[in-house]
Phi, psi and omega in degrees: 000320179293323179291324178291327175297313180297323179295315180292322179293327178289326181284321182226085183296336181290343179261010188300317182295316178296318180293323180294318178300313180295322182294315181290325176297315179294320178296321177294320179293323178296315179293320181294323180297320178294315181293317178296318178298320177294320178296318178294320179296318178294323178298312179293325182292331182256002182283149177271115183288342179237080189295331182269347186284328183292322183284340184284342183287000000 
């Protein structure tokens, strides 16, 4: 993604600010998707599938 940004900025320098904003936004969303997915996976891994059963014993 970074190499394509540099390539596009070299071809059209007047669009560099707009391209940079979009590139950093996309990089942030890609990182956020991984972190959110990991958080949801940990939530499901530690969840109690039978919430009422433990108290009945």
